[in-house]
N, C-alpha and C positions, 0 to 999 in steps of 0.2 A: 876755381873761385867759389863755386857752390859749396865745396867741401870746407873751405876756409870759413865761409859764412855760417855753416852749420856749427862750427866750433865756437862761434861767438854766442851761441845760445846755450852754452854749457859753462861750467866753472870747474877748473882743474888746476893742478900745480903749474901747468904750462901758462895759464892765464895769469896766475899770481906773479910769475916771473916777468910778465910784460907790463904789469901795473906801473912800475916806475917810468916806463916810456910813455904810458898813457898820461901820467902827470905832466910830462914835458909837452905832450900834445895839447893838454888842457891849457897850459901856460901860453902856448903859441896862439891858441884860439882866443883867449882873453885879450892878449896884446893886440892882435889883429883887429878885433872888434872895437877895442878902445881907440885905436888909431882912426877908425872911421867915425867914431862918436865925437872925437875932438876936432875932426876936420883935417887931420894930417894926411889921410887918404881921402880922395874926393869921390863922391857918389854922383851918378848921372840923375838929374831930376828932369823928367819928361813933362810934356804939356797935356798928357792924358793919364787917367788912372791906371795904375799897374797892380795886378793881382799876381802874387807869387804862390805857386803850389809846390811845396817841397816836403822834405822829411828830415829827421835828425838821425836816422839810422842808414847804414849802408845796405843796399839791396832793394828789391822791388817792394813797394807798399801800395801801389795803385794810383800813382800821381797822374799818369797819362790818361787813364779812363776818366778821372775827375776833371782834367782839363777839357776833354771832349764834351763832357756833360755841361760844364760851365759855359763853354763856347756856344752850345746850342741854346741854353737858357738865356744867355745874354742877347743872342740874336732875337729870340722871342720877345725880349724886353725892349727891343728897339735899338740896341747897340750894334756896332760893326767891329767885332774883335779882330785883333791880330795876335799871333802866337810866336813866341821866341823860345829857343831851346839851345842847349849846349851841343846837341847832336852827338851824344855819347855813343861810342862804338864806331863813329865815322872817322875819316882820315882827312877831313877838309882843312885841318890845321887852323891858321889864323884867318882864313878866308871867311867872308860873310856870304852865305848862299841862300837864295830863295828856293824853297822846297816845293815840289809838286808830287802828285801821285805817282808819276813816272820817274822820279829821282832815284838814283842809285843808293840803296841803304849803306853800301860800303863806303860811299863818299860822305853822306850826310847823317847816317845813323838810322836805325829802324823806327824809333818812336816818332821822329819828325815826319817820315813818310806816312805813317799811320795817321798822325794828326791831320795832315793835309787831305788824305783820302776820306777821313770820317767827318771833318768839319767844313771843308771847302773854304777855310779861312786862309789869309796870307800867313805862311809859316816861314820864318827865317832862322838859320842856325849860325853859330859862331861861338868862339870861346869867350869873348868879351861882350857880355850881355848888353851893356850900355850902348856900345857901338852898334850892336845888332839891332837893338830897339830903334835907334835913330835911323838906321838904314831902312827898316820896315816902314816907319812913319813917313820918311821922305818919299819912298816909292809908292806908298799906299796912304795918302793923306785922308782918305775916307775912314780909316780906322780911328775910333774914338775911345778905345780901351785896349789894354794889352794884358795877355796872359803869359806868364813865364812858367814853362814846364821845368820844374826843378829850379834851384837858385836861392833856396832859403838862406844859404851861407854866402851868397854872392852879393856882398854889401856894396859893391861898386854900383849897383843899380838900385836907386831909391824906389821904394814901394809904398803903396797906399793900403794894401790889405795882404796879410800873410795867412796862409793855410798850411798847416802841418798834417800830413797823412800818416796814420799809424796802422800797421798791420795788427788787427785785433787779436789774431792768433799768436803771433810771435812777440808782439809788444816791443820791448826794448832789450831783448836778449838777456845777457848776464848783467846789464846795467853799467858796463864799463865803456870808457872812451877807447877809440882806436889807439893801438892795435890789439889791446886786450879784449875789447868788445866791439860791438857794431855802432856805437854812438859817434856821430860827427861833432856833436856839441853836447854839453851837459843837459840833463833832463830839465834843469831850471829854465832852459831856453823856451820850453813850451809855455811858460807863464807869460811870455811876451808876444806870442802869436795871437792873431785875431780869432782864429777858429781852429779846432782840432777835429779832423774827420777820421773815424775809425772804420777801416775797411774790413768787412766781414763781421760787423757787430749788429746786434739787434737794436732797433730804435728805442730810445727812452728819453725822458726829459733832461737827462744829465749830459747827453753827448749827441753829436751829429754822426749818423750812421750812413755807410755806403755799402752796397752789396752788388756784385757783378752777376747779372742774370743772363740767361741765354739758353736756348734749346735747339737752335737751328745750325746746321753745318752747311757751309758753302764749298762747292768744289773749286779748287784753285785754277784748274785748267779750263773748266766750263762754269763760270760764275753764275750762270742762269740756273744751274742745278742746285737745289736746296733740299736737304733731307733732315729728318729728325733722328734721334739716337737709335731708335728701333731698326733703322736701316742697317746698322752695323752688327746686329745680333747674329751670332753664328759665324761671323767673319774673323779672319786672323787680323786683329787690330793692333796697331802699334801707335804710341804717342811720343812725339818728340817735343822737348821744351828747352828753349834757351832763354829763360826768364829768371828774374831774381828769386822768386819763390815758386818753384814748379809744383810743390806739394798742394798749393791752393788750386791749381789747375787740375791736377790729378783727382783731387777730392770732388771737384765739380763734375768731372766725367763719371766718377763712381756714383755720385748722387743721381746721375741720369741713367744709371743701370748698366754702364758699359764695363766690359772686361777687356784688359789690354796689357801689352808689354810696355814698360817705361824705358825711355832713352833720354837721359838728362845731359844737357850741354851747358857751358858757361853762359851767364847773363850776357845778352847782346851778341851772342855767337853768330857769326856770318856763315850760314850754311852753304855747303857746296853740294853739287849733285851726288857725289859719292857718299855723303853722309846719310842720304836717304835711300840708298840702295839696300833695302832690307829684304832678305830672301823670304819668299812666301807671304809677304805683307799684302793683304787684300785691301787694307785701308790704313793710311797714315794720317793721324790727326795732330793738329797744332793750334796754337793761339793765333789771333790776328796779327799780333806783333811779329811772330816768327814767319807768318805767311807772306808778309811783304818782302822777305828775303828769299823766299822760295818760289815766288810767282813766276820768275823768268824761266825756270826749268821744271815747272809743275808737270806732274804726271796725272793720269786719270784717277789714281787712288789717293791723291792729296786732298785733304779737307781741313777747313779751319772752323772753329766754333765762333759764331758771331756773338759777342758779349756786349751787353749794354748796362751801364751803371744805374742803379737805383739809389738816389741820394736824397736825404732829408731836405725838403725845400726850405727849412729854416736857414740853411747856409746861404741860399740866394737872397733871402729876406735880409739877412745881416749885411751882405755885401751891398745891396741896394741902399740900405739905410746909411752905410758908411760913405759910399762914393757920392751920394746925392747931397751930402753935407757941404 
């Protein structure tokens, strides 16, 4: 999958041959959205504000870290958020499941487990977000605002505020819709969202920036052990990444002065113990998202980088102004 995604950030004869199929995809997108607009397809309208955090490209852009940041800021502002997710990578099917820190990522997906662990908010997963949201509010009536991790294209759930997250390094690839490019919707869709957040961008007055920071590594087997990057100097270090844009993670580690061997896996890959049996590896580093899938078989040499998002506070100000209307 990572190889296919890399192809979407180029332009070749192969892509040109796929453009006619992209036109068909565009037509289906337009028809589907129109059906929701005229009411032929129904949308769930909930009794609390709904904030959708999504993207218009395939692959990781940083939605989940932003949801974590928003949940914390909303709690500080006096709200009690709940979080819903598709549970991508899980096998729960049509079931609606409440997620905890101890939930099986194979069943509910890796991102929901991370969301539960980091936010301590109610997190529910399922394919039909409207039904998932209703279940969460029924079981947790104290929740007075909902965050949807992904779902920009899930029009069956009515929303009060839309956020599109853009990878500031890769942007929109070759600019074509699927399957010739990475776009889920035309670029014109960005003109209708409430805010665009650029992950990996420098702050300026024209855009809302987000950057993932972090310098501390936690041991997966012994979480109380925390070290800095210098601990790995001179060690045979390997990095595994089963995320949408592993190059961003590798660049972060290089910026911390680390030297390492790279091991790239598909996005949302469900690691097995044998995948991390790397000969002579004195340290195996990974993201927090991958760590939730490796926790149960963690060894002494497994470490995850604790990342925290730094987001322009203008985003929260805009949301507050919108929902308080």
